[in-house]
N, C-alpha and C positions, 0 to 999 in steps of 0.2 A: 760836331757838337752833339748830334743825335747819337753817334756811336759812343761818345763819352758818357752821355746821360744814361744810355742803356747799360753800360758797364757799371756805372755808379749804382743804378737800381739793382743790378744783378748782384753786386757786392753786398749791398744792404740786405737783400733778401737772403743771400747765402749766410751772412753773418747772423741774421735773425734766426735762421734755421739751426745754425750751430749752437746758438744760445739756448734755443728751445730743447734741442737734443741733449745739451749738457745739463740743463736744469732737470730734465726728465731722468737722465742717467743718475744724477746725484740723488734725486728723490727716491728712485727705485733702489739704488745702492744702499742708501741710509735705511730704507725700510727692510731690506734683506738683512743688513747688519744688525738692526735692532731686533728683528724677529729671531735671528740666529742667536743673538746674545741672550734674549729672553728664554729661548729654548735651552741654551747651555746652562743658564742660571737655574732654570727650573729643574733640569736633570741633576745639577750639582746639589741643590737643596733637597730634592727627593732622595738622592743618595745619602745625604746626611741624616735625613729623617729615618731612613731604613736602617742605617748604622745605629742610630740612637735607639730605635725600637728593638733591635737585636741586643744591644747592650743592656737595656732595661729588662728584657725578658730573661737574659742570662743572670742578671743581678737578682731578680725575683726567684729564679730557680735555686741560686746559691743559698739565699735566705731560707727558703722552704726546705731544702735538703739539710741545712744546719739544724733547724728545729726538729725535724723528723729524727735525725741522728741523735740529738740530745734526748728527745722523748723516749727513745728506745734504749738509751744507755743504761748500763747496770747501776752506775752511781746514782742516777736520777730515780730509777725504779726501786732502789734500796730504801728510799725515803718512805715507802709505804709502811715500813715497819715502825715508823714513828707514831702511828695511830695507837700503838700500845702504851704510849707515854702519857696519855691523857688521864688526869686524876681530877675527879669532880669537875669535869668540863674544861680543865686547864692543862696546858702542856708542862710537863716536868722534864727538863733536858738533863740526861746523864752524859757521861763521857762518850758512850757509844753513839748516842744521838748526835752529839756535837761533831764526832768524827764523820758520821754519814753526811751531815750538812756541809762539812768542810770539803769532803770528796765531791759532792754534787756541785758545790760552788767552783771547785777547781775545773770540773768538766765545762762549766759555763764560761769560765775565764779563758780556757783553751780556745774556744770558739771566738771569743772577743779578740784575743791576741792574734789570731790567724787572719783577721779581717779588720783593718783599721777603720772601715766605714761604719762599724757598729759603735753606737754610743753606750748601750747597755742591753742586757738580757735579763728578764725576770722569769722566775718559775713560781707560778701561783698554785698553791696546794689547797684546794677548796676544803677538804676534810679537816685540815689543821687550821684553816683560817689565817694562813700566813703566806708570805711571798719571799722567796730567796732570790736576792738580786746580785748582780755582778759588781755593783758600786756602793751598795748601802747595807750589805749583810741581810739580816732577817727583818722584814717589815710585817706588821700585823694589819688585819682588815681595816681598822679604824683609820689607818694612815694611807690607804689606797682606794677607799670606796668612792672618792670623788674624781679619780683619774679617768681619762677618756677610755682607756683600754678596759678598765674594770666595768664601766658602764656598758661597753660593747659586749663584754663577756656575760653580764647580767641579762642583757637583752637576748643573747644566744640561749641562755639557760631557761628564761621565762617565756620568751616568745618564739624561740627556735629561729631567730634571725641569723642568717649565715655569718660566720666569722671570717676574717682574713685581714686585708689591708684596711685600715681606718684612716679618718681624716688626720692630716699632719697637725701637730700641736707644738707649742713651745716646750722646751725641755723642763722648764720650771714647773710645768703642770704634772711632771712625773717625779721629780725630786727637787731638793732644795738648791741644787747647784745649777747655775746656767753656764754652759760651756761657751767660752769666747769663740765666735765664728761659727758655732754650731747650735744656734738658738732653737732651731726647729728640728723635730724628729719625725720620721715616717715610721709608723708602727704596724707590725704584722702580728696578729694574735692567732695562735694555733691552739685549738682545744685538744686536751688530752682525752683520748677515747680508749676503751678496753682493747681495741685492735692494735694499739701501739704501746700504751703505757698502763701500768698497774695503778697509777695515780689518777685522781680526778682534779681537774683544774685547767691551766693553760700555760703555754710558753709565750712570752711577749718579747719580741725583738724590736728594739728601737734603733733606727738607722739615721745617721746624720744626713739631713736633707741637703746640706750644702755639698756634701761629698758626692751625692748622686747627681746634683746639678753640674758639678765640675766634670763628672764622668762623661756626660753626654754633650758637653760644650767644649769648644776650644778656648784658648787663653785670649784670643783676639776677637771678642764679641762685637766690638765697634766696627770691625771690617767685615766679618762673616755673619753677623747676626747671632741669634741664640735660639735654643730649643727649650721649651718648658713642657711640663706634663700636667694633664688634667685627668680626673677620674670620670667614671660614667655619669656622675651627678653634675659634672661641669665645674667642680671645685679644683683649684690649682693645687697640685701636690708638690711640685718643685719649680722654682723660678729663680732667675738671677737677681731679680728685684724682689726682696723678701716681703715687701708690702703687699704683694699679690697672693702670697701663700694663704690658702684657706678661703680665698674669695671665690664666689660663684660666678664664673665667666658667663654662663648661659643667661643669668639674670641681667648682667650688665649689657649684654648684646641685645636682648629683647627690649 
């Protein structure tokens, strides 16, 4: 009986030891697996962010190269000759002037047609008080003075505030047509300087916000999550949820 009792106790102790070892092994294994998964997920998302950063940088470079090329083009600079068409402070368009405007607009449309992510491009000619657009023809000052890009340009002229990328806005703030699926535009304002162009004014590139958002995100955002962009002021530039565009994230966080 004593031997049997000893073996029973030995069996119970051995079983208990096995249970403890098994539980400890499972705990350590799960911790290792979780940490490994977290590290793998972290590496994966860091990789996605780096890819998105590279795509965004290349996208910005393309836009900047397009506007510089346009600003230096012969058809755009030929518009400087329109200054001679002013009569008593008003523009009088003759056939040659209309031809020059048409040629300049063709150059703008070539850029638009080469990149489907553009919504529109405007050429603002300060001396003439007009804007040549890719989608509305010629617009005069009274029709553009309330737009975000014109306000940014005015601040640049009066206060020497740097120009470049400005806050995203609804496309109806730029023109009368709201494009389905592309309600927001991201705008790059490039000032025309004597180093590049004979004109005074600015080139304004309006990019479809949704196109940039799709460029940096996959189709399956429910499975892989999504990436959005904010500017230096904490404002959302592009987001899959359009309700966040233009919101100041830094204010919401604090």
